[in-house]
N, C-alpha and C positions, 0 to 999 in steps of 0.2 A: 551310493553305486552300486548298480546291481548288471546281474547277469553278466556272460562272457568279457564284456570288458573289464568288470571287477576283478576278474579271476586272474585276467591278461595284467591289472597294474602290478597285482599283489607277489605274482608269480615273479616281476619285473624288480620289486624293491625286495623278494626274498636273495634272487642271483645278485643283485647290485650288495646285500649288505655281505650277504657269503663270501663274496670275492674281494671284500676288502680287508684291506690291511689295517687298517686303525676306523675307528669308529668316531665321529664327534656328533655330541647329543647336542641340539640347538630347541631350547624348549621356553614358548611360551605361555602366557596365562592360562589357553584349553589344557595345559600338561595336567593339572588339577581338579581339574573339575572333572573325573573321575574318582579322586579322592572326597569327594564332595565339598571342593571349594567353591568361591563364587570366582568369575572371570567379569564381575561388572562392566559385559557386553552394552551399550549404551545405560542412557541416564534412570529409565526405567527398571532395568536389570539391578543396578546398582542401588537402589532407593527400594527394589524388594530385599535389599539384602540388609539396607539400613533404614527400616520405617522412620526411626523417627529426625531424622535427615532432611524425609522427602516432608516431613510435615513443616518442615520452618525452611522449604526449597535449596537445601543447601547441596550445590551436586559433586561428583568425583572428583574435580579439577580444583571448586572450591577448597576444599577439607584436607586435602592431598598437596600442601603445600608450606611451605616457613611462613607464609603469612600466616596461616591460620595458628599455628604456634604463639608467633605474637598476639596475636589480638584476643585468643579465645583457647585457650592453653587446653583446658581440660576437655573443651570438646576435640579438640587436636587428637588428645590423645586416649582418649575416648575409641574415637575409631580406628586409630593406629592400636592400642590395647586390644581391642575387643579383637581386633588380624591375629596381633600378638597371638592371644591365648586360643584363639582359633589354631592357626598354625601349629602350637606345642602340642594341643592333641592331635592334632589331626593322620594317620599311618598312611603312608602312601599305598597308591593300590600297587596292583602286582606288574605292571608295568615298569614301573622303577627298575625292577629285579628283573623282569627281560634285558631289556636293555643294558643290566649291568653282568648276563650273562652273555651276551653277544661281544659288549667290550673286552671282556678279561680274558676271551678265546683269541685275542685278535694279536697279531704278532706285536704292534707298535702299541696295542693298548685302546684305552678311549679317553676321551676330555668331555666338561659339558660346559655348553653355553648358555645364560640365562638370563633373561629379563627379569624372572618370577623373587620376591624379595622373601619367599619361604621359608628358605631354608631344606626344602623335601628332600633335594638332594643330599644333602647330609646324611639327613634324618633317615633316609632310605638306605646308607651306609656306604654313600661315594666319599672318597677321601678327598677331604677339602684343599689337598693341593690340586686335586685335578677338576676344579669347579672352578669357574669363573662367570660373577654374579656380578653385570654392566648395570646394576643398577641398585647395587647395594644388596643388603640383608637387613631387616628386619628384627633379629635377633642380636642386633650390634647398635650403641648409639653412639653418640657424640654429643660437642653441646652445638646450642639451638646458637648460638653467637659468632662461633669457631674460633673460641679463645683459644685454640691449638691444634694440631693435626690427630690428635688421641682420638682411638676409637677403642672401645671395651665391649663386652658380650652384655648382655641384656639380663645374664641368669638370674640378676638379683631381684630383677624387677618382675612382680607379677601381678596385671595391673585388673582391677575389677573397675566393672564397668558398668554405670545403671543401664536397663535397655531403653526405656522411657525415655531418656533425654537424652542416650548414647555420652555421656560426660562420665570423663572419672572418678572414678570415688576412690579417697585416700588420698596419700600424700604423691606427687607427682616427681618423677625422676629429674634426680640433680649432675650437673655435670663433675668429674672427679677431681679437676683441676681449679675450674674456678668458684663451684656450687650455683652456678647460675641452670638455667634448666637446661635439661639435655633434650633429645630428639632422636628421633629412627637415625639410624647411616642408611637413608635410600636416598635416591635421585627424583625429588617431588617437583612440580612444573614450577616453573619460574624460579627453580634452585638456584642460587649461587653462593651459597655457603657449605656444599653438600661436599663431605671430605671424602674424595676418592682414593688416595691414598691405599686403602685395603685394596679395593677394584681394579686398580692399576697394579701390584705387583701381581694380583690374580693374573692379569692380563699381559703381563710380561711370558709367567710362566706357560701359559697359553701358547704362547707366539715362541715359545722355544722351542715346545715339545710341537708344534708345527710345521716346526724347517726341517725335522729331523724325519718325517716321517712321508709316505709314498700312497697311492693307491688310499686316499679317507674318503670315506658316504657320508655324508652329513644327514642324520635322520632327523629330522625338525619338528615337533611336535605344539601344535597348538597356536601357533604365532602369526596373528593378524598385520593388518596394512597401517592401522590405526597409529600403532606405534611401535615399526617399522624394524626396531634393533635387530633382532634376530635375525628377521627374512633377508635386511642386509648382510649377515654375518653369511648367513649360508652360502647366500650368493656370491660373495667374494672368496669364501672357500673354491665355489668351482672355479673362479677365474685364475686365482690366485696360486690354486694347489691342483688344479686340475681335476677338482674335486668331484664328484657325485651324488644328488640330492633326493632322498625319499623324502618328501612334504606331505603330510599330514594331519589333514585341516577341515575339520565337514562342513565348512563354509568357503573355503581362501583354499584350494587344493591346487589350483594352477601354477604350473611351470613354463619356461620360458621356453627349454632346450629340450629335445628330444632324447638327451641322455639322461634324463630323469625324470623319477616318478609321482603324481599326486595322487592321496589315496583320499576322500570326500568322506571319512569316517574319525569317530573320536578315539582318543591314545588307544584305549583296552583292544575296541574291537578289533584295529590296524596291527595293535601288535602281535594278537592273538591269532587273527589271522595271517600273520608270514610266519607265526611261528611254524605253526600247522605246518602249511607249505614245505619247511623249511625238514620238515617231522620231528 
């Protein structure tokens, strides 16, 4: 996006954010790209991040499933263990702080809705009560066989992964209740055993807050159509709460209403441009 059209869209986004009484940050995988996190866009992008899986032809949909934990637990935990270690050492980019500054300045504050399981909003200082992780969190564990509805932090699990094989080295994490294999508390593909209680509690808190606000603006970042959870949420806010949408996405920035605005930029570039307009 270049030229006067770009400037006009950024100015419109700045006005919408400035006039909002409340902000909702809706984030997909693209939110973490500027922090150096992979978004697994396409099979080649996934295999570039995990060449050991490329060698044996295992794609994202195959490894990101409960079946992988049942059939090849060390490989499944090699993949998720690598991601867990990566998320723990990754510093959130400056855009997180900018969103927090805007949100805290609003009369009704702000909340976060994200499909990301990386815990980056919490790492950036956003209160846990203000975040809804609709697909769960890799920073929490549950029993693979769902022996109970218990979930617990993964703080004591420090995975070491062999990069040549993408397999976990050392002890597999155990369920605290039955002693069986533990898995991430994230919603995977073909997943009928995800313990969703934690996410449901977050959803209820977000719903209660939404009922108390007016004139919300959604700042949606890096949410594509392939897994549309975040985009559907953003558009639901527009329908149910007469909200406005600022959609930030370098590839899929289109919006369906003239009331909204799309910026085909990355997260940091868009947020900085908006902040510069606001002064």
